[in-house]
C-alpha positions in Angstrom: 1.9 -23.7 -14.7 5.5 -24.7 -15.7 7.3 -27.7 -14.3 9.5 -27.9 -11.1 11.9 -29.5 -13.6 11.4 -26.7 -16.2 12.6 -24.0 -13.9 15.6 -26.1 -12.8 16.6 -26.7 -16.3 16.4 -22.9 -16.9 18.5 -22.0 -13.8 21.2 -24.5 -14.8 21.6 -23.6 -18.2 21.0 -27.2 -19.6 23.3 -28.8 -17.3 20.5 -32.0 -16.6 22.7 -33.4 -13.9 22.5 -29.9 -11.7 18.8 -29.6 -12.4 18.1 -33.3 -11.3 20.3 -32.7 -8.3 18.3 -29.5 -7.6 14.8 -31.1 -8.1 16.0 -34.3 -5.9 17.0 -32.5 -3.2 14.1 -30.1 -2.7 11.8 -33.2 -2.7 13.5 -35.1 0.1 13.7 -31.9 2.1 10.3 -31.1 1.4 8.6 -34.2 2.5 7.3 -35.3 5.9 5.9 -33.0 9.0 9.4 -32.2 10.4 10.2 -29.9 7.4 12.2 -26.8 8.2 13.2 -24.0 6.2 16.1 -24.0 3.5 17.7 -21.7 0.6 18.8 -24.0 -2.2 21.1 -21.6 -4.3 22.5 -22.8 -7.6 25.5 -21.0 -9.7 26.8 -19.3 -6.3 29.9 -16.9 -7.4 32.6 -16.4 -5.2 35.8 -14.3 -5.6 38.8 -15.9 -5.2 41.8 -13.1 -5.5 41.1 -11.9 -9.4 39.2 -14.7 -10.3 35.7 -15.7 -10.0 34.4 -19.2 -8.9 31.5 -20.5 -9.6 29.8 -23.2 -7.4 27.1 -25.5 -8.5 25.0 -25.5 -5.7 24.9 -24.1 -2.3 22.4 -25.8 0.4 22.0 -23.4 3.3 20.1 -24.5 6.0 19.3 -23.5 9.8 19.8 -26.3 11.3 22.5 -28.3 9.3 24.8 -25.4 8.2 25.9 -24.2 4.6 26.9 -27.2 2.0 28.9 -26.8 -1.2 27.8 -29.4 -3.7 29.5 -30.1 -6.7 27.9 -31.9 -9.4 29.4 -34.3 -11.8 27.0 -36.1 -14.5 29.7 -39.0 -15.2 29.2 -42.5 -16.5 31.8 -43.8 -14.7 34.0 -42.2 -11.7 37.7 -41.5 -12.7 39.7 -39.1 -10.5 42.6 -37.3 -11.6 45.1 -34.6 -10.5 43.5 -32.3 -13.3 40.1 -33.6 -12.6 39.4 -34.2 -8.7 35.6 -32.6 -7.8 36.5 -33.7 -4.0 39.4 -30.9 -4.0 37.3 -28.4 -6.0 34.4 -28.7 -3.7 36.8 -28.3 -0.9 38.7 -25.4 -2.3 35.3 -24.1 -2.5 34.5 -24.6 1.0 37.7 -23.3 2.2 37.1 -20.0 0.0 33.1 -19.6 1.9 35.1 -20.1 5.4 37.5 -17.4 4.5 34.8 -14.8 3.9 32.3 -16.0 6.8 35.6 -15.5 9.2 36.1 -11.9 7.3 32.5 -10.6 8.1 31.5 -12.5 11.3 35.2 -12.7 13.1 34.6 -16.3 13.5 33.0 -19.5 12.0 29.4 -18.5 12.2 28.0 -21.6 10.5 29.1 -25.2 9.8 30.4 -25.4 6.5 30.7 -28.7 4.5 31.0 -29.8 1.0 29.5 -32.7 -1.0 29.9 -34.5 -4.5 27.0 -35.8 -6.2 27.0 -38.0 -9.1 23.6 -38.4 -10.0 24.2 -41.0 -12.9 26.3 -43.1 -10.9 25.1 -46.2 -8.1 26.9 -47.7 -5.4 27.8 -50.5 -7.5 29.4 -48.0 -9.9 31.4 -46.7 -7.1 32.5 -50.0 -5.0 35.1 -50.9 -7.5 36.3 -47.1 -7.7 37.1 -47.2 -4.2 38.8 -50.5 -3.5 41.0 -49.7 -6.1 42.1 -46.1 -5.0 42.0 -46.8 -0.9 44.2 -43.7 -0.9 40.9 -41.8 -1.8 38.5 -43.8 0.8 38.2 -40.7 2.7 35.7 -39.2 0.1 33.3 -41.8 0.4 31.9 -40.0 3.2 31.4 -36.9 0.5 30.4 -39.2 -2.3 26.5 -39.3 -3.0 25.0 -41.3 -5.5 21.4 -42.0 -7.7 20.1 -44.1 -4.5 20.7 -41.1 -2.4 18.6 -38.8 -4.2 16.1 -41.4 -4.3 15.5 -42.4 -0.6 15.4 -39.9 2.3 16.4 -42.7 5.0 19.4 -42.5 2.3 20.0 -38.9 1.8 19.8 -38.4 5.9 23.9 -38.9 5.9 24.0 -36.1 3.6 23.7 -34.1 6.9 26.6 -35.8 9.0 28.6 -33.6 10.8 31.1 -33.6 13.6 30.4 -30.2 15.2 27.4 -28.6 13.9 27.4 -24.8 14.5 23.9 -23.2 14.6 24.2 -19.2 13.7 21.2 -17.2 15.2 18.6 -15.5 12.9 20.2 -12.3 12.0 23.6 -14.7 11.1 21.5 -16.8 8.9 20.2 -13.9 7.0 23.5 -12.1 6.9 25.1 -15.5 5.5 22.4 -15.8 2.8 22.8 -12.4 1.6 26.6 -13.2 1.1 25.8 -16.3 -1.3 23.4 -14.1 -3.6 24.9 -12.2 -6.4 22.3 -9.7 -6.8 23.8 -7.9 -10.3 23.7 -11.2 -11.8 20.1 -11.8 -10.6 18.8 -8.1 -11.6 20.5 -8.6 -15.0 18.8 -12.2 -15.7 15.8 -13.1 -17.4 15.5 -16.4 -15.2 14.6 -15.7 -12.0 16.4 -18.2 -9.0 14.2 -19.3 -6.5 13.3 -18.0 -3.8 11.3 -15.6 -5.4 13.4 -12.6 -7.1 12.1 -9.8 -9.0 14.5 -6.3 -10.1 16.7 -5.5 -7.2 15.2 -7.7 -4.0 14.6 -10.8 -2.9 10.8 -11.9 -1.8 10.8 -14.5 0.9 7.8 -16.3 2.0 7.9 -19.1 4.7 5.7 -22.3 3.6 4.2 -22.6 6.5 2.7 -19.1 5.5 1.7 -20.0 2.5 0.2 -22.9 2.9 -2.3 -21.8 5.5 -5.6 -22.5 3.0 -4.2 -26.2 2.2 -6.7 -28.2 2.5 -9.4 -25.8 2.6 -12.5 -27.7 0.8 -15.8 -25.5 1.5 -17.7 -23.2 3.9 -16.1 -20.2 5.5 -12.5 -19.4 6.4 -11.2 -16.2 8.3 -7.6 -15.3 7.7 -6.3 -13.1 10.1 -3.1 -11.0 10.0 -1.3 -7.8 11.5 -0.2 -5.4 8.5 2.8 -7.0 6.3 2.1 -10.4 7.4 1.2 -11.0 3.2 -2.6 -11.4 3.4 -2.7 -10.5 -0.4 0.0 -12.9 -1.2 -1.6 -15.9 -0.1 -4.9 -14.8 -1.4 -3.3 -14.7 -4.7 -1.4 -18.0 -4.2 -4.9 -19.9 -3.1 -6.5 -18.2 -6.9 -3.5 -19.5 -8.9 -2.9 -23.1 -7.2 -6.5 -23.4 -8.2 -6.7 -22.1 -11.9 -2.8 -23.4 -12.4 -4.4 -26.9 -11.5 -6.8 -27.1 -14.1 -10.1 -26.1 -11.8 -12.5 -23.5 -13.9 -14.0 -22.1 -11.0 -15.3 -18.5 -10.6 -14.0 -16.4 -8.2 -15.5 -12.8 -6.7 -12.8 -10.8 -5.3 -13.8 -7.8 -2.8 -11.5 -5.1 -1.7 -12.5 -1.3 0.2 -10.6 0.6 -2.2 -9.7 1.1 -5.7 -5.7 0.8 -4.5 -6.3 -2.7 -3.9 -8.3 -3.8 -6.6 -6.0 -2.2 -8.8 -2.9 -4.3 -7.2 -4.6 -8.0 -7.7 -5.9 -6.8 -11.0 -2.1 -6.5 -12.1 -1.0 -9.6 -10.2 -4.0 -11.5 -12.9 -3.6 -9.5 -15.8 -2.1 -11.8 -17.8 -3.7 -15.1 -16.7 -5.4 -17.1 -19.0 -8.0 -17.6 -16.2 -8.5 -13.6 -15.5 -12.2 -13.8 -17.3 -13.1 -15.8 -14.2 -11.4 -13.6 -11.3 -13.8 -10.5 -11.0 -12.0 -7.9 -8.9 -14.4 -5.0 -7.0 -14.3 -2.4 -5.0 -17.2 -2.7 -2.5 -19.0 0.5 -4.2 -18.2 -0.3 -7.7 -19.6 -3.8 -6.9 -22.7 -2.5 -5.7 -23.0 -0.2 -8.8 -22.5 -3.6 -10.6 -25.2 -5.6 -9.1 -27.6 -2.1 -9.3 -28.0 -1.6 -6.0 -30.7 1.0 -5.7 -28.9 3.4 -3.8 -32.0 5.7 -3.8 -34.5 3.2 -2.3 -32.3 2.8 1.0 -32.1 7.1 1.1 -28.3 7.1 0.0 -27.3 10.4 -2.4 -24.2 11.9 -3.2 -24.7 14.0 0.1 -24.9 10.9 2.3 -21.4 10.2 4.3 -19.5 7.2 4.2 -20.3 6.4 8.1 -24.1 7.4 7.2 -24.1 5.0 4.5 -22.5 2.0 6.6 -25.5 3.0 9.4 -28.1 2.6 6.4 -26.4 -1.1 5.3 -27.5 -2.5 8.4 -30.9 -1.2 7.9 -33.9 -4.2 6.8 -34.4 -2.2 3.7 -30.6 -2.2 2.3 -30.1 -5.8 3.4 -33.4 -6.8 1.5 -32.1 -4.8 -1.7 -28.6 -5.9 -1.5 -29.9 -9.7 -1.0 -32.4 -9.2 -4.0 -29.9 -7.4 -6.4 -27.0 -9.7 -5.4 -29.2 -13.2 -6.1 -30.3 -11.5 -9.4 -26.1 -10.9 -10.3 -25.7 -14.7 -9.6 -27.8 -15.6 -12.2 -26.0 -14.2 -14.7 -22.6 -14.2 -13.1 -22.2 -17.6 -11.1 -19.4 -17.5 -8.3 -17.7 -20.7 -7.1 -15.5 -18.7 -4.4 -15.8 -15.6 -2.8 -13.2 -13.9 -1.2 -12.8 -10.7 0.9 -9.6 -8.6 1.4 -9.8 -5.8 4.5 -12.9 -7.7 5.5 -13.0 -5.0 9.1 -14.0 -2.4 6.3 -17.1 -4.0 5.0 -20.6 -4.0 5.8 -20.9 -6.8 8.2 -24.8 -7.5 7.0 -23.7 -7.8 3.5 -20.8 -10.0 4.1 -23.5 -12.1 5.5 -25.4 -12.3 3.0 -22.8 -13.2 0.4 -21.7 -16.1 2.5 -25.8 -17.3 2.8 -25.7 -17.2 -1.3 -22.1 -18.4 -2.2 -21.1 -20.4 0.9 -17.3 -21.1 -0.3 -15.8 -17.8 1.2 -12.8 -16.8 2.5 -12.5 -13.4 4.6 -9.2 -12.1 5.3 -9.2 -9.6 8.3 -6.9 -7.4 10.5 -9.2 -5.9 13.2 -6.1 -3.6 14.6 -6.3 -1.7 11.0 -9.6 -0.1 12.0 -9.3 3.1 10.5 -12.6 4.3 10.1 -15.4 4.5 12.7 -17.6 2.7 10.9 -15.2 -0.6 10.2 -15.8 -3.6 11.8 -15.0 -4.1 15.4 -15.1 -8.3 15.6 -15.1 -10.4 12.7 -17.9 -12.4 14.6 -19.9 -9.3 13.7 -20.6 -11.2 10.2 -20.9 -14.5 11.6 -23.0 -13.6 15.3 -25.2 -11.1 13.3 -28.4 -10.2 15.0 -30.5 -10.4 11.7 -29.3 -14.1 10.7 -28.8 -17.2 12.4 -25.5 -17.6 14.6 -22.8 -19.6 13.1 -19.9 -21.2 14.6 -16.2 -20.0 13.8 -14.5 -22.8 15.8 -11.9 -24.4 13.7 -12.4 -21.9 10.8 -9.7 -19.2 12.0 -6.1 -19.3 10.5 -3.9 -17.0 12.0 -0.7 -15.0 10.4 1.9 -13.8 12.8 4.9 -13.3 10.6 5.4 -9.6 9.5 7.6 -9.5 6.3 6.9 -6.0 4.8 7.4 -3.6 7.6 11.0 -3.7 9.3 11.5 -4.7 12.9 12.6 -1.1 14.5 9.5 0.7 12.4 7.0 -2.3 13.1 8.0 -2.4 17.0 7.2 0.8 17.4 4.0 0.7 15.5 2.9 -2.3 17.8 4.2 -0.7 21.0 1.8 2.2 20.1 -1.0 -0.3 19.1 -0.2 -2.2 22.7 -2.2 0.7 24.4 -5.3 -0.3 22.8 -6.8 -2.2 25.6 -9.9 -3.2 23.9 -8.0 -4.6 20.8 -5.5 -6.5 23.3 -8.4 -7.9 25.2 -10.3 -9.0 21.8 -7.2 -10.6 20.3 -6.9 -12.7 23.6 -10.3 -13.8 23.5 -9.9 -15.1 19.9 -6.7 -17.0 20.3 -4.4 -15.0 18.2 -2.3 -13.3 21.3 -1.1 -15.1 24.0 0.9 -12.3 25.8 1.2 -9.2 23.8 2.0 -7.5 20.2 5.8 -7.5 20.7 6.0 -11.1 22.1 3.6 -13.0 19.5 4.5 -11.4 16.7 7.3 -12.6 14.5 9.4 -9.6 12.6 11.3 -11.2 10.0 13.1 -8.3 8.4 16.2 -6.3 10.2 16.4 -3.0 10.4 14.2 0.2 9.4 14.8 4.0 10.3 12.5 6.4 11.9 13.6 10.0 11.8 11.8 12.6 13.9 12.0 16.2 13.5 10.4 19.6 12.9 9.6 19.7 9.0 6.5 21.5 9.4 7.3 24.6 7.5 7.7 24.0 3.7 11.3 25.2 3.6 12.1 22.5 6.2 10.2 20.2 4.1 11.4 20.9 0.8 15.6 19.7 2.3 13.8 16.4 3.2 11.8 15.6 -0.2 15.2 16.8 -2.1 16.6 13.8 -0.5 14.3 11.1 -1.6 15.4 8.8 -4.4 13.0 5.7 -3.8 9.2 5.6 -4.1 8.1 7.9 -1.4 4.8 9.0 -0.1 4.1 12.4 1.6 1.1 12.3 3.9 -0.5 15.5 5.3 -3.8 16.8 7.2 -5.7 18.1 4.7 -6.2 18.5 0.9 -5.1 22.2 0.9 -2.1 21.1 2.1 -1.7 18.2 -0.3 -2.2 20.7 -3.2 0.5 23.1 -1.6 3.4 20.1 -1.0 2.6 18.6 -4.7 3.6 22.4 -5.8 6.6 21.8 -3.7 7.5 18.0 -5.0 6.8 19.7 -8.9 9.0 22.7 -8.0 12.2 20.1 -7.6 11.1 17.9 -10.1 10.5 14.5 -8.1 6.9 14.3 -9.3 8.3 10.8 -10.9 8.9 9.1 -7.2 7.1 11.1 -4.6 3.3 11.0 -4.4 1.1 13.4 -2.0 -1.9 12.7 -0.6 -4.1 12.9 2.9 -3.9 10.9 5.7 -6.8 9.1 5.5 -6.1 8.3 1.9 -3.3 5.9 3.3 -5.4 2.7 3.5 -3.8 -0.1 1.8 -1.1 1.8 0.5 2.7 1.5 1.0 6.3 3.0 0.1 9.8 2.8 0.9 9.4 5.8 2.6 6.6 7.6 4.5 6.8 11.2 5.4 3.9 12.1 7.7 3.5 16.2 7.5 1.9 17.9 10.5 2.1 14.8 12.4 1.0 17.1 16.0 -2.1 18.3 14.2 -3.2 14.7 13.0 -2.7 13.5 16.5 -4.6 16.3 18.4 -7.5 15.7 16.6 -7.0 12.0 16.5 -7.3 12.0 20.4 -10.1 14.4 20.3 -12.3 13.0 18.0 -11.6 9.3 17.3 -10.5 8.3 20.8 -11.8 5.0 20.7 -9.2 4.3 17.2 -6.5 6.6 17.1 -3.9 4.1 18.4 -5.2 1.9 15.4 -4.8 4.7 12.9 -1.1 5.4 14.2 -0.4 1.7 13.9 -1.7 2.0 10.5 0.3 5.1 9.5 3.5 3.5 10.7 3.0 0.2 9.2 3.0 2.2 5.5 6.7 2.5 5.5 9.1 -0.4 3.7 12.6 1.5 4.7 12.2 4.8 6.3 9.7 6.4 8.1 9.9 10.4 8.9 7.4 11.9 11.5 7.5 15.9 11.3 6.7 17.0 15.0 6.3 20.8 16.6 6.8 19.4 20.7 5.5 22.3 21.7 2.4 21.0 20.5 2.1 18.2 22.6 1.0 19.1 25.9 -1.6 16.2 26.9 -0.5 13.1 28.9 -1.1 10.7 25.9 0.6 13.1 23.1 3.7 12.9 25.4 3.6 9.0 26.0 3.0 8.8 22.1 6.0 10.9 21.5 8.1 8.8 24.3 7.5 5.8 22.3 8.6 7.1 18.9 11.5 8.8 20.5 12.5 5.3 21.8 12.7 4.0 18.4 14.2 7.1 16.6 17.4 7.1 14.8 19.8 9.5 14.4 19.3 12.2 11.9 22.6 12.1 10.3 21.6 8.6 8.9 19.5 10.1 6.5 21.6 10.1 3.5 20.9 10.0 -0.5 23.8 7.2 -0.5 22.3 4.1 -2.7 23.0 1.5 -0.4 23.4 -2.1 -2.0 20.1 -3.8 -1.2 21.1 -6.6 1.6 18.6 -9.4 2.3 18.1 -8.7 5.9 17.1 -5.2 4.8 14.7 -6.0 2.3 11.2 -4.6 3.4 8.8 -5.6 0.2 6.7 -8.8 0.3 5.3 -7.4 -3.3 6.8 -8.0 -6.7 7.8 -5.3 -8.8 5.0 -4.0 -11.7 6.8 -6.1 -14.4 7.0 -9.3 -11.7 3.6 -9.1 -10.8 2.5 -10.3 -14.0 3.9 -13.4 -12.9 3.6 -13.4 -9.6 1.2 -15.9 -9.0 3.3 -18.3 -11.0 6.0 -17.7 -8.9 4.4 -17.7 -5.4 3.0 -21.4 -6.1 6.6 -22.5 -7.1 8.3 -20.9 -4.3 5.7 -22.8 -2.3 6.1 -25.8 -3.9 10.6 -25.8 -4.0 11.6 -23.6 -0.9 10.5 -23.2 2.8 12.4 -20.4 3.2 13.9 -18.6 6.3 11.2 -16.7 8.1 9.0 -19.3 9.6 11.9 -20.9 11.0 12.1 -18.8 13.8 8.4 -18.4 14.3 
């Protein structure tokens, strides 16, 4: 893995002084248990009339405020009228204050300026200030080599007469003002926090470090949709392989889409041969599982297969074939994504034979009747010795992917699942309820509701799409018809069409649910125990906009009417549907996963991000 110093060197374009300051401040702020989240942003550009000024470094801290940092890598302290870094930094401070006042109509955050001399000591500066008493006021703004080496000395950096604390929304907005997105977009050298082509991906330190200290045995990582379970997974593996460890990993996913995502993440890792990634059924084929012996054939439904998987015959067959597989393919760590969709008995056998296992799970995403109700199905399995789960469960509660308006709507509906609520309280995931206990990091998110069931009306919505979009509909016949519609408007490159049942593990900027009324009617009738969970999964696929096509006349029963009322509560005005390309803003970003090109190095960037930055999300937990 690249060194911290190496990364910062690239960012600061060879300015060793700035590099040293960046590295030192990061280390100083990251020490101790009382660390909070912060941005440290090099090379911030700010407009001053017709000219552009460049600030060496900005430190943005949610408690202490915004600090303009001018770095002078001098060997001697000499201040002249033409070269006065204090006046320069003060000018930048005033420009930022003006910009913030224009944006908020007030000073929304404390703004200070600092000048750092990384090559000079206190002793070097002492003589200068004795000779230039008229400049003595600058002493409080001056920082030297000793300040960058000691947390105690650095503490005075944050001295302020009148700290102003912004709220979460203000803090996010201030952060967005400081990031030159066009420069980032066109730059080969990405700055931290993790930045891909047109978006900033931020991930708080607490979330990323959830597996820090893990040594052996099993761990359960529980998190609702959008809490970044897959990112935590990739971070853990990359930490292992980038630290020179040569362990072998087996990752099991429920479907091929998740396999493809993870395969892409590790595609260029020099250790990719040590990381095996399979879907459940591909893995069963790979270990030569005898389906015929277990009376499973092509006509056997998924639900029937899962019932068979819990029989003695299937468990014995899996145990035997998995043991034989391990003789040829030794595995050090087993990692399971979407554990709730896996056969509980098979997972327990894997644990018995590997022992070091990490299970990522969201019981709320129980999308199928055969999906696991409870993680204890593995560890309290009736055919195996009962295992204690005490101290083995870690919870993720910050939602990064789904914008708050959409997420709150989804969780309000999910709250109607009383069994799930009771289970999550019993397992100490929830204290009160979803809306109170889950933290929604992103702002915004639009929900549009109207009757677009006819293809003519649907076509108008499809024509307005400019980002990646998934259309979900109820039958395969409708999928084929809508695919033809998409083809007729030449939008196949951005619009995918699939059945509602296929959405598991997928996400897109825009989700269009076609014939939602038909889906809801059937789900209430035939899947009464899980339909709230299915709704939750459907709604949380959207990263920006959610379009729900409803014929309200179809909603006749009380449950349907209640669901409709909840949706309408979060509804956006149809006039907000636009084809205008909005400039991306930090507060509106809704991706936690890098773009395809960035996926190749995501592990490295994520590891660096966790080492360098504890970004804003977790502060407000």
